[in-house]
C-alpha positions in Angstrom: -62.3 -90.5 -45.1 -60.9 -90.4 -41.6 -57.4 -90.1 -43.0 -58.4 -87.1 -45.1 -59.9 -85.3 -42.0 -56.7 -85.9 -40.1 -54.6 -84.4 -43.0 -56.9 -81.3 -43.1 -56.7 -80.8 -39.3 -52.9 -81.1 -39.5 -52.7 -78.5 -42.4 -54.9 -76.2 -40.4 -52.8 -76.5 -37.3 -49.7 -75.9 -39.4 -51.2 -72.8 -40.9 -52.2 -71.4 -37.5 -48.6 -72.2 -36.2 -47.1 -70.5 -39.2 -49.2 -67.3 -38.5 -48.2 -67.3 -34.9 -44.5 -67.8 -35.9 -44.8 -64.9 -38.4 -46.2 -62.6 -35.8 -43.4 -63.5 -33.4 -40.7 -63.0 -36.0 -42.2 -59.6 -37.0 -42.2 -58.4 -33.4 -38.6 -59.5 -33.1 -37.7 -57.7 -36.3 -39.2 -54.4 -35.1 -37.5 -54.7 -31.7 -34.2 -55.3 -33.4 -34.7 -52.2 -35.6 -35.6 -50.1 -32.6 -32.6 -51.2 -30.5 -29.8 -51.5 -33.0 -31.0 -48.9 -35.6 -30.3 -51.4 -38.4 -32.9 -51.6 -41.1 -33.3 -55.4 -41.4 -31.2 -56.9 -38.8 -32.9 -59.6 -36.7 -31.8 -59.9 -33.1 -29.6 -62.9 -32.4 -30.3 -65.5 -29.9 -31.9 -63.7 -26.8 -29.7 -65.6 -24.5 -26.6 -64.4 -26.3 -28.0 -60.8 -26.3 -28.6 -61.0 -22.5 -25.1 -62.3 -21.9 -23.8 -59.5 -24.1 -25.8 -56.9 -22.1 -24.5 -58.5 -18.9 -20.9 -58.2 -20.1 -21.5 -54.5 -21.0 -23.0 -53.9 -17.6 -20.1 -55.6 -15.8 -17.6 -53.7 -17.9 -19.4 -50.4 -17.1 -19.3 -51.3 -13.4 -15.6 -52.1 -13.6 -15.0 -48.7 -15.4 -17.0 -46.9 -12.7 -15.0 -48.8 -10.1 -11.8 -47.7 -11.8 -13.1 -44.1 -11.8 -13.8 -44.4 -8.1 -10.3 -45.6 -7.6 -9.0 -42.7 -9.8 -11.1 -40.3 -7.7 -9.7 -41.8 -4.5 -6.2 -41.5 -6.0 -6.9 -37.9 -7.0 -8.2 -37.1 -3.5 -5.1 -38.7 -2.0 -2.9 -36.8 -4.4 -4.8 -33.5 -3.6 -4.3 -34.1 0.1 -0.6 -34.8 -0.6 -0.4 -31.6 -2.6 -2.2 -29.7 0.1 0.2 -31.0 2.8 3.2 -30.1 0.6 1.7 -26.6 0.1 1.3 -26.2 3.8 4.8 -27.4 4.4 6.1 -24.8 1.8 4.0 -22.1 3.5 5.5 -23.0 6.9 9.0 -23.0 5.4 8.4 -19.5 4.0 7.0 -18.2 7.3 10.0 -19.6 9.1 12.4 -18.0 6.6 10.7 -14.6 7.1 11.0 -15.0 10.9 14.7 -15.9 10.5 15.2 -12.8 8.3 13.6 -10.6 11.0 15.8 -12.1 13.7 18.9 -11.4 11.6 17.9 -7.7 11.1 20.5 -6.6 13.6 23.2 -7.7 11.2 21.3 -6.6 8.2 23.0 -4.9 5.2 21.1 -3.6 2.2 23.0 -2.9 -0.9 20.2 -1.7 -3.1 16.6 -1.0 -2.1 14.1 1.1 -4.0 11.6 3.5 -2.4 8.7 2.0 -4.3 5.5 2.5 -2.5 6.6 5.7 -0.9 4.1 8.5 -1.6 5.3 11.1 -4.0 4.7 13.9 -1.5 4.9 13.2 2.2 1.9 14.5 4.2 3.0 17.8 5.8 -0.4 19.1 7.0 -3.8 20.4 6.0 -5.2 23.9 5.7 -8.8 25.2 5.9 -9.9 28.4 4.2 -12.9 30.1 2.5 -13.3 32.3 -0.6 -15.9 35.0 -1.1 -16.4 37.7 -3.7 -18.0 41.1 -3.2 -19.5 41.9 -6.6 -20.4 45.5 -5.7 -16.9 46.5 -4.5 -15.0 44.0 -6.8 -13.1 42.6 -3.9 -11.9 39.0 -3.3 -12.1 38.0 0.4 -9.8 35.1 1.4 -10.3 33.8 5.0 -7.5 31.6 6.4 -9.2 29.6 9.1 -6.8 27.0 10.5 -4.4 24.2 9.8 -3.8 20.8 11.4 -1.2 18.1 11.7 1.6 20.4 10.4 5.1 19.0 10.2 7.3 19.8 13.2 10.2 22.0 12.0 11.8 22.9 15.3 13.9 20.7 17.5 11.3 20.8 20.3 8.8 18.9 18.1 6.6 22.0 17.3 6.5 24.8 14.7 5.7 28.6 14.7 3.4 28.7 11.6 2.1 31.6 9.6 0.6 31.9 6.1 1.6 33.9 3.1 -1.4 34.7 0.8 -0.5 35.7 -2.8 -2.5 36.3 -6.0 -0.2 34.9 -8.7 1.3 35.8 -11.1 1.6 39.2 -9.5 3.8 38.5 -6.4 3.2 42.1 -5.3 -0.3 41.1 -4.1 1.0 39.3 -1.0 -0.4 39.4 2.5 0.7 37.6 5.7 -1.1 36.1 8.7 0.1 36.3 12.3 2.6 33.8 13.7 1.1 31.2 16.0 3.7 30.0 18.5 4.6 26.4 19.3 1.7 24.6 17.7 1.1 22.1 14.9 -2.7 22.9 14.8 -2.9 26.7 14.5 -6.1 28.7 14.3 -5.9 32.0 12.6 -9.5 33.1 11.5 -8.0 36.0 9.6 -9.5 37.6 6.4 -7.5 39.1 3.6 -9.0 41.6 1.1 -7.8 42.0 -2.5 -9.6 45.1 -3.9 -10.0 46.2 -7.4 -10.3 42.8 -9.1 -13.1 42.4 -11.6 -14.5 39.0 -12.0 -12.9 38.8 -15.5 -9.5 39.7 -14.1 -9.9 37.3 -11.2 -10.4 34.4 -13.6 -6.7 34.8 -14.7 -5.3 34.6 -11.2 -4.1 31.8 -9.0 -4.4 31.9 -5.2 -1.3 30.7 -3.5 -1.4 29.8 0.2 2.0 29.0 1.6 2.6 27.9 5.3 5.9 28.8 6.8 7.7 28.1 10.1 8.9 31.4 11.6 12.5 31.4 12.9 13.8 34.4 14.7 17.5 33.9 14.0 17.5 32.2 10.6 15.6 31.9 7.4 11.9 30.8 7.7 11.3 27.2 6.6 8.6 26.2 4.2 6.1 23.7 5.6 3.8 23.3 2.6 1.7 25.1 0.0 -1.3 24.9 -2.2 -2.3 26.6 -5.5 -5.9 27.4 -6.3 -6.9 28.4 -9.8 -9.7 30.9 -9.2 -11.3 30.2 -12.6 -12.4 26.8 -11.2 -14.1 28.4 -8.1 -17.8 29.1 -7.8 -18.3 32.5 -6.2 -22.1 32.2 -6.1 -21.8 31.4 -2.4 -19.2 31.4 0.4 -17.8 27.9 1.1 -15.3 26.6 3.6 -12.8 24.2 2.0 -9.9 22.0 3.2 -6.9 21.1 1.2 -3.8 19.0 1.9 -0.5 21.0 1.8 2.3 19.9 -0.5 5.9 20.2 0.3 7.9 22.8 -1.6 9.7 21.0 -4.5 12.9 23.0 -4.3 12.9 22.5 -0.5 13.4 18.7 -0.8 16.6 17.7 1.0 16.6 14.0 0.2 15.3 10.7 1.6 16.5 8.3 4.3 15.7 4.6 4.7 15.5 3.6 8.4 14.4 0.5 10.3 13.1 0.4 13.9 12.7 -2.8 16.0 11.6 -3.0 19.7 12.1 -6.1 21.8 10.1 -5.8 25.1 11.9 -8.7 26.8 15.3 -7.2 26.2 13.9 -3.7 26.6 15.9 -2.6 23.5 15.3 -0.5 20.4 17.4 -1.5 17.4 17.9 1.4 15.0 19.2 0.7 11.5 20.0 3.6 9.2 20.4 1.9 5.8 21.1 4.7 3.3 20.1 8.0 1.9 19.3 9.1 -1.6 19.0 12.3 -3.6 20.6 14.4 -0.9 20.7 18.2 -1.3 24.0 19.4 -2.6 25.6 21.6 0.0 29.0 22.3 -1.6 29.9 24.6 -4.5 30.8 21.6 -6.7 27.2 20.2 -6.5 28.1 17.5 -4.0 28.0 16.8 -0.3 30.2 14.9 2.2 27.4 13.3 4.3 27.6 11.7 7.8 25.1 10.9 10.5 24.6 12.4 14.0 22.2 10.4 16.2 20.9 11.3 19.6 18.7 9.4 22.1 16.6 11.6 24.4 14.4 11.0 27.3 12.0 13.9 27.9 14.3 16.2 26.0 17.5 15.2 27.8 20.3 13.7 25.8 21.1 10.2 27.0 23.5 9.1 24.3 24.8 10.2 20.9 26.7 8.7 18.0 28.4 9.9 14.8 29.5 8.1 11.7 32.4 8.7 9.3 31.7 11.1 6.5 31.6 10.0 2.9 33.3 12.2 0.2 31.2 13.7 -2.6 28.2 11.4 -2.3 24.6 12.3 -2.6 23.4 8.7 -2.3 25.4 7.3 0.6 25.0 3.8 2.1 25.6 3.8 5.9 24.2 0.5 7.2 24.5 2.0 10.7 23.2 -0.2 13.5 22.8 0.8 17.1 20.9 -0.7 20.1 19.3 1.6 22.7 18.3 0.5 26.2 14.7 1.7 26.5 12.3 0.3 29.2 8.7 0.0 28.2 7.6 2.9 30.5 10.2 5.2 28.7 8.7 4.7 25.3 6.4 7.7 25.8 9.2 10.1 26.4 11.8 8.5 24.2 12.9 10.5 21.1 15.5 9.5 18.5 17.0 12.3 16.4 18.8 11.5 13.1 20.6 14.4 11.5 22.3 14.0 8.1 25.2 16.4 8.1 27.5 17.8 5.4 31.2 17.7 6.5 33.3 20.8 5.9 36.9 21.0 6.7 37.2 24.8 6.9 33.9 25.8 8.4 31.0 24.6 10.6 29.3 21.4 9.4 25.9 22.1 7.9 22.6 20.1 8.5 21.3 18.6 5.2 18.1 17.3 6.9 16.7 15.4 9.8 14.1 12.9 11.0 12.7 12.5 14.5 11.1 9.4 15.9 9.0 9.5 19.1 5.5 9.7 20.4 5.4 13.5 20.3 8.0 14.9 18.0 8.5 14.5 14.3 6.2 14.5 11.3 3.0 12.4 11.2 4.7 9.7 9.1 7.7 9.6 11.5 5.3 9.3 14.5 3.4 6.6 12.7 6.6 4.6 12.1 7.5 4.9 15.8 4.0 3.7 16.8 4.2 0.8 14.4 7.4 -0.3 16.1 5.6 -0.3 19.5 2.4 -1.9 18.3 4.3 -4.7 16.5 7.1 -5.7 18.9 9.8 -8.1 17.7 9.1 -7.1 14.1 11.4 -4.8 12.2 9.5 -1.8 10.7 11.4 -0.3 7.7 10.3 2.8 5.9 11.6 5.7 3.7 11.3 9.3 5.1 11.8 12.7 3.5 14.5 14.7 5.3 13.3 18.0 6.8 15.4 21.2 7.5 16.6 21.6 11.0 
């Protein structure tokens, strides 16, 4: 009897153990399914899994460490690249400085005038337009002009204005001449009578500023064309327009360089070349050469002349000259460059000129001279349009 009871107890305990084991195995199966994604794959020995996880973690750390090393290597390579870039930049800067120092012996064989404005600034004119509907009269008032190009050797001009209703050149009126000024004020009104509004819509107003010369032909400073069909005559308005140089009056361009060295008290002038010079001879060519003068307060201090070049409208001069100019003389210093046409049988003619100084010359020429002063020890090179003498 006692043996039977013992057997039953043993079976009962075995059953309970089997249930517990089943529940444990089922949990392990669900855990394996959740982790590995396999349908019926039981997890291996937990200790082996743990060691596997540890190895994965260690390998991940080693990879991260390798990445850190790579980052450090990249940073060091970046710093190396940065230092090499700085070295290259310094080398380029030094090369530029050496080029500036060697400007005195500079020779340019071919240089384009890219960046040069199509039309050089020659001044600005202010005017107003008004229409009298009752009398059918156009009233043009020429008010003033400013920053006109200096056309005379003394650095000024004697400007006046021609007012024309194109295409009929017979309708032309003139203002008074204002002596020795680059900023004239006229305040003159011009009346064009008998023009209906319909007729006026087909006309172009032409304002042309000239420099008066008593002993030779008057020189053109600049002009503007105003299509009257584009103007609103409902009210009187004052307007300002930039003058444009006369196209047929263009005499060519000249490339020059200016360098001032305060310690040496010297101006280095380099006249490189000219292009598109006006043809002065019957054969459609010119024989150009340079005449250069240094002046202090209008008094000629020194002058130079180059050899002429036969039948050449695009001469290369590469002319260098050094002028002794103390700092206090920069205000009264003036450099005149005349491009001449050589003639064996008659007087040499002036093709065109440029003037550098604080007072004389065009606005662009004065700007070039001021840049030379404001940036000492740096060569300032620029194209200029030649002006008539």
